[in-house]
C-alpha positions as CSV (number, residue, x, y, z in Angstrom):
1,M,22.5,7.9,56.6
2,A,22.2,3.9,56.6
3,D,19.0,2.0,56.0
4,P,17.2,1.6,59.4
5,D,17.0,-1.9,60.5
6,T,13.2,-1.1,60.9
7,P,11.4,2.0,59.2
8,K,11.6,5.3,61.3
9,T,8.6,6.9,62.3
10,I,8.3,10.5,61.5
11,P,5.2,12.8,62.6
12,V,4.1,15.0,59.7
13,S,4.3,18.1,62.0
14,E,7.9,17.7,61.9
15,L,8.1,17.7,58.3
16,S,8.9,21.2,56.7
17,P,9.3,22.6,53.1
18,G,12.6,21.9,51.6
19,T,13.7,18.8,53.7
20,R,15.2,16.2,51.9
21,F,15.5,12.6,53.0
22,E,18.2,10.0,51.8
23,H,15.5,7.3,51.8
24,P,11.8,7.3,50.4
25,L,8.9,8.4,52.8
26,F,6.1,5.7,52.9
27,H,2.3,5.9,54.3
28,R,1.5,3.3,56.6
29,D,-0.3,1.1,54.1
30,G,2.9,1.1,51.7
31,T,1.9,4.0,49.3
32,L,5.2,5.8,48.2
33,L,4.6,9.5,49.5
34,L,7.9,11.0,48.4
35,L,11.0,9.9,46.5
36,A,14.4,9.6,48.0
37,N,16.3,13.1,48.0
38,A,13.2,14.8,46.6
39,A,12.2,17.9,48.6
40,V,9.2,18.1,50.7
41,D,6.9,20.8,49.3
42,G,3.8,22.7,50.3
43,A,1.5,20.5,48.0
44,L,2.6,17.2,49.8
45,L,2.1,18.8,53.4
46,R,-1.4,20.2,52.5
47,A,-2.4,16.8,50.8
48,L,-1.1,14.9,54.0
49,G,-3.0,17.2,56.2
50,R,-6.6,17.1,54.3
51,A,-6.1,13.2,54.4
52,G,-5.7,13.1,57.9
53,I,-2.2,11.3,57.8
54,E,-0.3,12.2,60.9
55,E,2.8,10.1,60.5
56,V,4.9,8.8,57.7
57,F,7.6,6.2,57.5
58,L,11.3,6.4,56.1
59,C,13.0,3.3,55.1
60,G,15.1,2.0,52.1
61,A,14.1,-0.1,49.2
62,E,15.0,-3.2,50.9
63,T,12.9,-2.6,54.2
64,A,9.8,-1.1,52.6
65,V,7.7,-3.8,53.0
66,D,8.2,-3.7,56.9
67,V,6.1,-0.7,56.6
68,L,3.3,-2.9,55.4
69,R,4.2,-5.8,58.0
70,R,3.8,-3.1,60.7
71,G,0.4,-2.4,59.3
72,M,-0.8,-6.0,59.2
73,G,-3.3,-7.1,62.0
74,P,-6.5,-5.7,63.4
75,D,-5.2,-2.4,64.6
76,G,-3.1,-1.7,61.5
77,G,-3.5,-0.8,57.8
78,L,-3.9,-4.3,56.5
79,V,-6.1,-7.2,57.6
80,E,-6.0,-10.9,56.7
81,V,-8.4,-12.1,54.1
82,D,-9.7,-15.5,53.3
83,A,-8.9,-16.0,49.5
84,G,-11.9,-18.0,49.1
85,S,-14.1,-15.1,49.9
86,L,-12.8,-13.3,47.3
87,P,-14.7,-12.8,43.9
88,E,-13.4,-14.9,41.3
89,S,-12.8,-12.7,38.0
90,K,-14.4,-9.6,39.3
91,P,-12.4,-6.4,40.0
92,L,-11.3,-6.2,43.5
93,E,-12.6,-3.1,45.7
94,K,-9.2,-3.0,47.6
95,N,-5.4,-3.6,47.0
96,L,-4.6,-7.2,47.9
97,Y,-1.3,-7.9,49.5
98,G,1.0,-11.0,50.2
99,E,2.5,-12.0,53.6
100,D,5.6,-10.2,52.5
101,G,4.0,-7.1,52.1
102,E,4.2,-7.1,48.2
103,L,1.2,-6.1,46.1
104,V,-0.4,-9.2,44.8
105,C,-3.3,-7.9,42.8
106,A,-4.3,-3.9,42.6
107,R,-7.7,-2.5,43.3
108,G,-10.1,-2.6,40.2
109,Q,-8.2,-5.9,38.8
110,P,-9.7,-9.2,38.6
111,F,-8.5,-12.0,41.1
112,T,-8.4,-15.1,38.9
113,N,-8.2,-18.6,39.9
114,T,-4.7,-18.6,37.8
115,L,-3.6,-16.0,40.0
116,L,-4.6,-18.0,43.2
117,V,-2.9,-21.2,41.7
118,D,0.2,-19.3,41.3
119,L,0.3,-17.6,44.9
120,V,-0.2,-21.3,46.3
121,R,2.7,-22.3,44.1
122,R,5.0,-19.6,45.5
123,G,3.9,-20.4,48.9
124,E,1.8,-17.1,49.5
125,L,-0.6,-18.9,51.9
126,K,-1.9,-15.6,53.8
127,L,-3.3,-12.3,52.0
128,F,-4.1,-9.3,53.4
129,E,-6.3,-6.3,52.0
130,E,-6.6,-2.6,53.4
131,S,-8.6,-1.9,56.4
132,S,-11.5,0.4,55.6
133,S,-10.0,2.9,57.8
134,Y,-6.7,3.2,56.1
135,E,-8.5,2.9,52.8
136,A,-10.4,6.0,53.3
137,V,-7.4,7.6,54.4
138,R,-5.4,6.7,51.3
139,E,-8.3,7.8,48.9
140,R,-8.3,11.0,50.8
141,F,-4.7,11.6,50.3
142,D,-4.8,10.6,46.5
143,E,-7.6,12.9,46.0
144,A,-6.0,15.7,47.9
145,L,-2.5,15.2,46.4
146,A,-4.0,15.3,42.8
147,G,-5.9,18.5,43.7
148,E,-2.6,20.0,44.9
149,V,-0.8,18.7,42.0
150,A,-3.5,20.5,39.6
151,G,-3.0,23.6,41.7
152,T,0.6,23.7,41.2
153,L,0.3,23.4,37.6
154,E,-1.9,26.3,37.6
155,Q,0.3,28.1,39.9
156,R,3.2,27.5,37.5
157,I,1.0,28.8,34.5
158,D,0.1,32.0,36.6
159,E,3.9,32.8,37.3
160,D,4.9,32.2,33.7
161,P,2.2,31.7,31.0
162,S,4.9,31.1,28.4
163,I,5.5,27.8,29.9
164,L,2.4,26.7,28.0
165,R,3.9,27.4,24.6
166,V,6.5,25.3,22.3
167,S,8.1,27.4,19.7
168,P,9.6,25.7,16.5
169,D,13.2,24.4,16.7
170,A,16.1,25.7,14.7
171,E,16.7,22.1,13.7
172,P,13.3,20.4,12.8
173,L,13.2,16.8,12.9
174,L,11.1,16.6,10.0
175,A,14.0,17.4,7.6
176,Q,15.8,14.2,8.7
177,C,12.5,12.0,8.1
178,R,12.5,9.8,4.9
179,R,9.5,9.4,2.9
180,P,10.2,6.5,0.4
181,S,8.0,6.1,-2.6
182,P,6.2,2.5,-3.2
183,A,8.7,1.8,-5.8
184,E,11.4,2.0,-3.1
185,R,9.9,-0.6,-0.8
186,T,9.6,-4.3,-1.0
187,R,6.7,-6.4,0.4
188,S,8.9,-7.9,2.9
189,G,10.2,-4.6,4.1
190,V,6.5,-3.5,4.7
191,E,6.1,-6.7,6.7
192,E,9.2,-5.9,8.9
193,E,7.6,-2.4,9.7
194,R,4.5,-4.2,10.8
195,R,6.5,-6.6,12.8
196,R,8.3,-3.6,14.4
197,H,5.1,-1.7,15.0
198,A,3.8,-5.1,16.9
199,V,6.6,-5.3,19.0
200,S,5.8,-1.4,20.1
201,L,2.4,-2.8,20.9
202,A,3.5,-5.4,23.1
203,S,6.0,-3.0,24.9
204,T,3.1,-0.5,25.3
205,H,1.0,-3.4,26.8
206,E,3.7,-4.3,29.1
207,L,4.2,-0.8,30.2
208,L,0.4,-0.3,30.9
209,E,-0.3,-3.6,32.3
210,R,2.4,-2.8,34.9
211,A,1.1,0.4,35.7
212,R,-2.4,-1.3,36.1
213,R,-1.1,-4.2,38.1
214,E,1.4,-2.4,40.3
215,G,0.2,1.3,40.6
216,R,3.6,2.3,39.4
217,L,5.1,3.9,35.9
218,D,8.0,2.5,34.5
219,L,9.2,6.0,32.7
220,P,12.3,4.5,31.1
221,A,10.3,1.6,29.5
222,A,8.2,4.5,28.1
223,Q,10.9,6.6,26.7
224,D,12.4,3.4,24.9
225,I,8.9,3.1,22.9
226,V,9.2,6.6,22.0
227,T,12.9,6.3,20.9
228,E,11.9,3.5,18.8
229,L,9.0,5.4,17.2
230,L,11.3,8.3,16.3
231,E,13.6,5.9,14.5
232,R,10.8,4.3,12.9
233,A,9.5,7.8,11.6
234,E,13.0,8.9,10.5
235,H,13.1,5.8,8.5
236,D,9.9,5.7,6.9
237,L,7.4,8.4,8.1
238,P,4.4,7.7,5.5
239,L,4.4,3.8,6.7
240,T,4.8,4.8,10.3
241,L,1.7,6.7,10.0
242,A,-0.2,4.1,8.0
243,L,0.4,1.6,10.8
244,A,-1.0,3.7,13.4
245,G,-4.4,3.0,12.0
246,T,-4.1,-0.6,12.3
247,A,-5.7,-2.5,15.3
248,L,-3.5,-5.4,16.0
249,H,-4.1,-5.8,19.6
250,H,-7.1,-7.1,21.7
251,D,-6.5,-4.3,24.4
252,Y,-8.1,-1.0,23.0
253,L,-6.1,1.1,25.4
254,V,-2.8,-0.5,24.0
255,D,-3.7,0.3,20.6
256,H,-5.2,3.8,21.3
257,S,-2.3,5.0,23.2
258,L,0.4,4.1,20.6
259,A,-1.6,5.4,17.9
260,V,-2.1,8.7,19.7
261,A,1.5,8.8,20.0
262,I,2.4,8.3,16.3
263,H,-0.3,10.9,15.4
264,S,0.7,13.5,17.7
265,L,4.6,12.7,16.7
266,A,3.5,13.5,13.0
267,M,1.7,16.7,14.1
268,G,4.8,17.7,16.0
269,L,6.9,17.3,12.9
270,A,4.7,19.5,11.0
271,L,5.1,22.4,13.7
272,D,8.8,21.9,13.0
273,Y,9.6,20.5,16.5
274,G,13.1,19.4,17.1
275,R,14.0,15.9,18.1
276,S,13.9,16.7,22.0
277,Q,10.4,18.4,21.5
278,C,9.0,15.5,19.5
279,A,10.2,13.0,22.2
280,E,8.5,15.0,24.8
281,L,5.4,15.2,22.8
282,A,5.1,11.7,21.9
283,L,6.0,10.4,25.5
284,G,3.1,12.7,26.9
285,A,0.8,11.2,24.1
286,L,1.6,7.7,24.6
287,L,0.9,8.2,28.6
288,H,-2.0,10.8,28.3
289,D,-4.6,7.9,29.3
290,V,-2.2,6.3,31.7
291,G,-4.6,7.0,34.4
292,M,-7.2,4.8,32.9
293,T,-5.2,1.9,34.3
294,R,-6.7,2.9,37.8
295,V,-10.1,2.8,36.5
296,S,-12.2,-0.5,36.9
297,E,-12.1,-2.7,33.9
298,Q,-15.5,-3.5,34.5
299,I,-16.4,0.1,33.4
300,L,-13.8,0.3,30.7
301,E,-15.3,-2.9,29.1
302,K,-18.8,-1.8,29.5
303,R,-20.5,-2.0,26.2
304,G,-23.6,0.1,27.0
305,P,-23.9,3.9,28.3
306,L,-22.4,4.7,31.4
307,G,-24.0,5.9,34.5
308,P,-23.3,9.2,36.4
309,E,-20.8,7.4,38.9
310,E,-19.2,5.3,36.4
311,L,-18.9,8.5,34.1
312,A,-17.1,10.5,37.3
313,E,-14.7,7.5,37.5
314,I,-13.7,7.8,33.9
315,R,-13.2,11.4,34.3
316,S,-10.9,11.0,37.3
317,H,-8.4,9.4,35.3
318,P,-6.4,12.7,34.4
319,H,-6.2,13.1,38.4
320,A,-5.0,9.3,38.7
321,G,-2.4,9.8,36.0
322,V,-0.8,12.9,37.5
323,E,-1.0,11.1,40.6
324,L,1.3,8.2,39.1
325,L,3.6,11.0,37.6
326,K,4.0,12.4,41.0
327,K,5.7,9.0,42.3
328,T,7.7,8.8,39.2
329,P,11.4,9.6,38.9
330,G,12.2,12.2,36.0
331,A,8.5,12.8,35.1
332,G,8.9,16.6,35.1
333,L,7.3,19.3,33.0
334,P,5.9,19.1,30.3
335,L,4.7,15.6,30.8
336,P,2.1,16.5,33.6
337,F,0.3,18.8,31.4
338,A,-0.2,16.4,28.6
339,V,-1.5,13.8,31.1
340,F,-3.8,16.3,33.0
341,Q,-5.0,18.4,30.3
342,D,-5.6,16.6,27.0
343,H,-9.3,16.3,27.7
344,E,-9.3,20.0,28.0
345,R,-11.3,21.8,25.3
346,A,-11.0,25.3,23.3
347,D,-14.2,26.4,24.3
348,G,-13.7,25.7,28.3
349,R,-16.2,22.8,28.2
350,G,-13.4,20.0,28.7
351,Y,-12.3,18.4,32.1
352,P,-10.9,18.0,34.7
353,R,-10.6,21.9,35.1
354,G,-12.8,23.5,32.5
355,A,-9.6,25.3,31.2
356,A,-10.0,27.6,28.0
357,N,-7.5,27.4,25.0
358,G,-5.3,30.2,26.4
359,W,-4.7,28.2,29.4
360,I,-4.0,24.8,27.7
361,H,-0.5,23.6,27.0
362,D,0.4,23.2,23.3
363,H,1.1,19.6,23.6
364,A,-2.2,18.8,25.1
365,K,-3.8,20.6,22.3
366,V,-2.1,18.4,19.9
367,I,-2.8,15.2,21.9
368,A,-6.5,16.5,22.1
369,V,-6.8,16.2,18.1
370,A,-5.0,12.9,17.9
371,D,-7.0,11.4,20.5
372,V,-10.3,12.5,19.3
373,Y,-9.3,11.3,15.8
374,Q,-8.0,7.8,16.8
375,A,-11.1,7.4,18.8
376,M,-13.6,8.0,16.1
377,T,-11.5,5.4,13.9
378,A,-10.9,2.8,16.1
379,P,-13.2,-0.3,16.1
380,R,-15.2,-0.9,19.4
381,P,-17.4,-3.8,20.4
382,Y,-20.2,-1.3,21.0
383,K,-20.0,1.1,18.0
384,P,-18.9,1.0,14.4
385,R,-15.8,2.9,13.7
386,R,-15.7,5.8,11.1
387,S,-13.9,6.1,8.0
388,A,-10.4,8.0,8.3
389,H,-11.9,10.4,5.8
390,R,-15.1,11.0,7.7
391,A,-13.1,11.3,11.0
392,V,-10.9,14.3,9.6
393,L,-14.3,16.1,8.4
394,Q,-15.7,15.8,12.0
395,L,-12.2,17.1,13.4
396,L,-12.6,20.3,10.9
397,S,-16.1,20.7,12.2
398,M,-14.9,20.7,16.0
399,V,-12.6,23.3,15.2
400,Q,-15.3,25.5,13.8
401,E,-17.2,24.8,16.8
402,D,-14.2,26.0,18.8
403,V,-13.7,22.5,20.4
404,L,-10.2,21.8,19.1
405,D,-7.4,24.0,18.6
406,G,-7.1,25.1,15.0
407,V,-3.2,25.2,14.9
408,A,-3.2,21.7,16.1
409,C,-5.8,20.4,13.6
410,R,-3.8,22.2,10.8
411,A,-0.6,20.3,11.8
412,F,-2.6,17.0,11.4
413,L,-4.0,18.2,7.9
414,L,-0.3,18.9,6.9
415,M,0.8,15.5,7.6
416,H,-2.4,13.6,6.8
417,G,-4.8,15.7,4.6
418,V,-8.3,14.8,4.4
419,F,-7.7,11.4,3.0
420,P,-5.1,10.0,5.7
421,V,-2.2,7.8,4.7
422,G,-3.4,4.2,4.4
423,S,-6.9,5.2,3.4
424,W,-8.4,3.4,0.5
425,V,-10.2,5.5,-2.2
426,R,-11.9,5.4,-5.7
427,L,-10.6,7.7,-8.4
428,A,-13.1,9.8,-10.6
429,D,-11.9,7.3,-13.5
430,G,-13.3,4.4,-11.0
431,R,-10.0,2.8,-10.3
432,I,-9.1,1.6,-6.7
433,A,-6.2,3.5,-4.9
434,R,-4.5,3.8,-1.6
435,A,-3.3,6.9,-0.1
436,V,0.4,6.4,0.7
437,D,1.6,10.1,1.3
438,S,0.4,13.5,1.7
439,R,2.1,16.7,0.3
440,G,0.1,19.0,2.5
441,K,-2.0,21.7,0.5
442,P,-4.4,21.0,-1.3
443,Y,-5.3,18.6,1.5
444,D,-7.7,16.6,-0.6
445,R,-5.1,15.7,-3.1
446,P,-2.8,13.1,-1.8
447,V,0.0,10.8,-3.3
448,V,-1.9,7.5,-4.1
449,R,-0.9,4.1,-5.4
450,V,-3.4,2.7,-8.0
451,V,-3.5,-0.8,-7.3
452,G,-7.2,-2.1,-8.5
453,A,-9.0,-1.7,-11.6
454,P,-12.8,-0.2,-11.7
455,D,-14.3,-3.9,-10.9
456,G,-11.9,-4.5,-8.2
457,S,-9.3,-6.9,-9.6
458,P,-5.9,-6.3,-9.0
459,L,-3.9,-4.5,-11.4
460,E,-0.5,-6.2,-12.4
461,T,1.1,-3.1,-12.7
462,P,0.5,-0.4,-10.0
463,E,0.9,3.2,-10.7
464,T,1.8,6.1,-8.3
465,I,0.1,9.5,-8.9
466,D,0.6,12.7,-6.9
467,L,-2.8,14.0,-7.5
468,S,-1.6,17.6,-6.5
469,R,0.0,17.4,-10.0
470,E,-3.0,15.9,-11.8
471,P,-5.7,18.5,-11.9
472,D,-7.9,16.3,-14.2
473,L,-8.0,13.6,-11.7
474,A,-9.6,13.4,-8.1
475,V,-10.8,11.3,-5.3
476,L,-14.5,10.1,-5.8
477,E,-15.1,8.6,-2.7
478,D,-13.5,7.0,0.1
479,L,-13.9,3.2,0.4
480,D,-14.3,0.9,3.6
481,S,-10.8,-1.1,3.9
482,D,-12.6,-4.3,4.8
483,S,-14.5,-4.4,1.6
484,V,-11.5,-3.5,-0.7
485,G,-10.1,-7.3,-0.4
486,F,-6.5,-6.5,-0.8
487,D,-3.9,-7.3,1.8
488,F,-2.4,-4.6,4.3
489,T,0.9,-4.2,2.4
490,A,-0.8,-3.3,-0.7
491,G,0.1,0.1,-2.4
492,F,3.1,0.4,-0.2
493,H,5.6,-1.4,-2.1
494,A,6.8,-1.9,-5.8
495,E,4.9,-5.3,-6.3
496,G,1.3,-5.8,-7.2
497,P,-1.5,-6.1,-4.5
498,A,-2.2,-9.7,-2.9
499,V,-5.8,-10.5,-2.7
500,E,-6.5,-11.3,0.9
501,E,-7.6,-15.0,0.6
502,V,-6.4,-18.2,2.4
503,R,-3.4,-19.5,0.2
504,H,-1.0,-22.1,0.3
505,V,3.0,-21.7,0.4
506,P,5.1,-24.4,-1.2
507,P,6.4,-27.2,1.0
508,V,9.8,-26.5,2.7
509,A,12.3,-28.7,1.9
510,G,13.3,-31.3,4.6
511,T,10.1,-30.7,6.6
512,G,8.2,-33.3,5.2
513,G,5.0,-31.2,5.2
514,E,3.4,-28.0,4.0
515,R,3.9,-24.7,5.5
516,R,0.8,-22.3,5.6
517,T,0.8,-18.5,5.8
518,V,-1.8,-17.0,8.0
519,P,-3.2,-14.0,6.1
520,T,-3.0,-10.6,7.9
521,K,-6.8,-10.5,8.6
522,F,-6.5,-13.6,10.7
523,L,-4.4,-11.9,13.3
524,D,-6.2,-8.3,12.9
525,W,-8.2,-7.8,16.0
526,S,-10.7,-5.7,13.9
527,A,-11.3,-7.8,10.9
528,S,-13.7,-10.6,9.7
529,F,-12.5,-13.3,7.5
530,S,-13.4,-16.5,5.7
531,G,-11.9,-19.4,4.0
532,Y,-12.0,-23.3,3.4
533,L,-11.4,-26.1,5.9
534,S,-8.8,-27.9,3.5
535,D,-6.6,-25.1,4.1
536,F,-7.2,-24.2,7.9
537,S,-8.6,-27.0,10.3
538,V,-11.1,-26.0,13.2
539,L,-8.2,-26.8,15.2
540,D,-5.8,-24.2,13.5
541,L,-8.7,-21.7,13.6
542,V,-9.4,-21.9,17.2
543,K,-5.5,-21.6,18.1
544,I,-5.5,-18.4,15.7
545,L,-8.2,-17.0,17.4
546,D,-6.8,-17.6,20.9
547,L,-3.3,-16.2,19.8
548,S,-5.0,-12.9,18.3
549,Q,-7.7,-12.7,21.3
550,K,-10.3,-11.8,18.8
551,S,-14.1,-11.3,19.7
552,G,-16.7,-12.8,17.2
553,V,-18.4,-15.8,16.1
554,L,-16.9,-18.6,14.1
555,V,-19.4,-20.0,11.7
556,L,-18.7,-23.4,10.0
557,R,-20.5,-25.0,7.3
558,F,-19.8,-29.0,6.6
559,G,-22.0,-30.0,3.7
560,D,-25.2,-30.9,5.4
561,A,-24.4,-29.7,8.7
562,E,-23.3,-26.5,10.2
563,G,-22.2,-25.0,13.6
564,A,-20.8,-21.9,15.5
565,I,-18.3,-21.1,18.1
566,R,-18.4,-17.6,20.0
567,F,-15.3,-16.0,21.1
568,S,-14.5,-13.3,23.4
569,E,-11.1,-11.8,23.4
570,G,-9.7,-15.3,22.0
571,E,-11.6,-17.5,24.8
572,M,-14.3,-19.9,23.6
573,M,-17.7,-19.1,25.2
574,G,-20.1,-21.3,23.9
575,A,-20.7,-23.6,20.9
576,E,-23.6,-25.2,18.8
577,F,-23.4,-28.1,16.2
578,T,-26.7,-28.7,14.1
579,P,-26.7,-31.6,11.7
580,I,-29.0,-32.3,9.0
581,G,-30.9,-35.6,9.1
582,G,-33.1,-37.8,11.1
583,E,-30.5,-40.5,12.3
584,A,-30.0,-40.7,16.3
585,E,-26.4,-39.6,15.9
586,N,-27.3,-36.5,14.2
587,V,-28.9,-34.8,17.3
588,P,-27.6,-31.2,17.8
589,Q,-24.8,-30.9,20.4
590,A,-23.7,-27.9,22.2
591,D,-20.6,-26.3,23.8
592,E,-17.8,-28.7,24.3
593,E,-19.4,-31.6,22.8
594,A,-20.2,-29.6,19.8
595,I,-16.6,-28.3,19.6
596,Y,-15.3,-32.0,19.6
597,R,-17.7,-32.9,17.0
598,M,-16.4,-30.0,14.5
599,M,-12.9,-30.7,15.3
600,E,-13.3,-33.8,13.4
601,M,-14.4,-32.2,10.3
602,R,-12.2,-31.9,7.4
603,E,-14.2,-30.4,4.4
604,G,-16.4,-27.3,4.4
605,T,-16.1,-23.6,4.8
606,F,-15.4,-21.2,7.7
607,R,-16.5,-17.6,8.2
608,F,-15.3,-15.2,11.3
609,E,-17.6,-12.3,11.9
610,Q,-15.9,-9.9,14.1
611,C,-18.5,-8.6,16.6
612,A,-19.3,-8.1,20.3
613,V,-20.6,-11.4,21.8
614,D,-22.7,-12.4,24.8
615,S,-20.3,-12.5,27.8
616,K,-22.3,-15.6,29.0
617,K,-19.6,-18.6,29.3
618,T,-21.4,-21.9,28.8
619,V,-18.2,-24.1,28.2
620,K,-16.9,-25.4,31.4
621,L,-13.3,-25.9,30.2
622,N,-10.7,-23.4,29.1
623,N,-9.2,-23.3,25.5
624,T,-6.2,-25.5,26.5
625,M,-8.4,-28.2,28.0
626,I,-10.9,-28.3,25.1
627,L,-8.1,-28.6,22.4
628,M,-6.2,-31.3,24.6
629,E,-9.4,-33.5,25.0
630,G,-10.4,-32.8,21.3
631,C,-6.8,-33.9,19.8
632,R,-7.0,-37.0,22.2
633,R,-10.5,-37.9,20.6
634,M,-9.2,-37.5,17.2
635,D,-6.1,-39.7,18.0
636,E,-8.3,-42.4,19.3
637,E,-10.4,-42.3,16.4
638,A,-7.3,-42.6,14.1
639,R,-6.1,-45.5,16.0
640,E,-9.5,-47.4,15.6
C-alpha cells in the first residue's frame, strides 16, 4: 500500500483484533496509537472506546504532520496561541506545536526565552496548542491505555505465572568479569574509567531529555548505553560499581537511572544471569523511571513535602512509562514489568497495583533494591544523603519488615557487602582505608586498600588487605567521603593517594603559560571545595561552576573585604560584596556590580558550599553576559 497523499480516516468501529496496517495509526492530535505492521488488539480497542475516540488516521511517516494540520483551527484538535501569552520558564499545561505540526515543547516543560528566539530564527511564526476538548480525549485515552496495558500484563501472569521468574544461566556472565587489584591499575587508568562513566551519563541525559521533550523513547540508544555498561563491568567490575556512587551530573534522574542500572546489573551477576539476561535487567533498570519524564519538572524539583495531587502525579509515572513503551518498537517483555512494577513491594503495599511478592517480576524485585539504595545514598537539595554503609543496613531492615525481596537483597550483599565498594572506613588500628572489592561472605569484611595514617595523612606505600583473611583486623567505622580529603581515585590504583587540594601542573612547553588541573571535587555535583584565588580566579570559578551546573554559595575573602555569589544549577542567582572601611568607594555592592568588583580581585581565598539556594534571581543578566561585561571592564582597566 503506497503512502496516501493525505491521511486516510478510519472509523474505530471498522477496526478489528488482528488487523495489521502497513503504516502507523494516529489520533487527530498527532498521538501515535499503533505502530506500522503491529496488530490491533483488544486493549487498544477498549482504550479507544473508553476515551471516546471515534476515528483514527492512517499515514506514512512523511505525511504524519498532515494529521496535525487537519486538526488546526477552531474546530480541530489544535488552536493557535500567542507566544507572548505563554508563561516564560514555567511548565506548559499543554503540548505546543509549530506550524508544520512538529512538537515544539512538551507538556510539563518550561517555555524559555531561548526557545522562543530559536523558533523565530527557524521561521516558526505560528504556534499551536491542543484544544481543551482534544486534550481531555487524549488524557482519557492515555489513562485507559495504561490501564489496559496493566491488565494485559496481569492477564499474562494469570496465563503463565512462570513468566515472572528468571532462572540462572548455564553460562553466567560473572565468570567473564575481571576484578583487578589496585596494584594492577594506574591513576590514569582509573581517570579513564571515570571519563567513560561521564560519557554514559551524557548519553543517559540525552536519552531522558528526548523522552521528556518529544514524548518518545529511543530504545536503540538505551540499548547502546547498556552494552557499554556490560563492557565496563567485564573490563573492571569493582571500579564500575564504585563509579555508580558518584554524582557527576546535575540532573538527579540521570545520575539515579544510570546508577540503578549498574547496581541491578551487579545483582544480576550475583544471581548467575547470562549476558542476555543481564542486558535485559540493566535495560529495565535504566528505564525504570522513564515515566518521570512525563511528570512536571516543578513537582520533581520541589524542595518541600508534596501535596496529595502532586504525590498522585508522581505515582502515575509507572503508567506513563508503560505508555511510552507501548509506542516503542521492540519494547517487549520483560521490559514492561521492570518499568511498571519496580515500586511494588513484597508486602503488597507498593504502587501502582499493590501487587504482593509472588506477583512481582524478578527483575522488578532486583531493581527495587537498587532503586531504594541509590535514593538513600544520593545527595538531594532538600535532604542529606546517607552513607553507603547505613543505607545497606536500612535495606536489611526493609527485608526483615517484608518490604523488599530477600533474594534480591542477598544478591546486593554478595556484590557489595555492608561496606559497599568505594566506601571509606577506619580500621580497628586507626588507619584509613577504602573498600575496593567484596568477596561476599562474611559481608562485613571487604577487601580494602589502606591509604591513610590514623592522623589522616597519606601513606607513601598503600597496602591492600582482604579482611576476610585477617581475623584480627576489622572495620571500626565508616567515614564520610567529604571528610577524608583524598581524591576520587585514591585506593583504586598502585600509587599513593593525592590530597584533594588545588595544585599547579608544570607549564606545557610551547604554550607560553601555565596549565592548571581542575580537581575532581570542583566538577562533582555533590561536593564542596576551597582554595586560593592565586590558583583559580573568580572568572575561572564561575566558568567551572557553570560547566558542572552546581548549586550552592561561592564565598570569597579578599583581605579586608568579602563577598558571596549564589548559584543554582550553575546559574548565578545573586551576589553581595562587602568592603571593610569607611571610604566612599567601599560601599557594599550587590548582584552584577558585586560580581564585576570581585572579578577584579587577584588575592584571597574561596570556599564553595554545596547546598540548596533561594530560587529567587536578583541578577538581571545571564552568566555569559555577566562574564563578557566583566572581562570588558578588566580590559579597560588594564589599558588605563
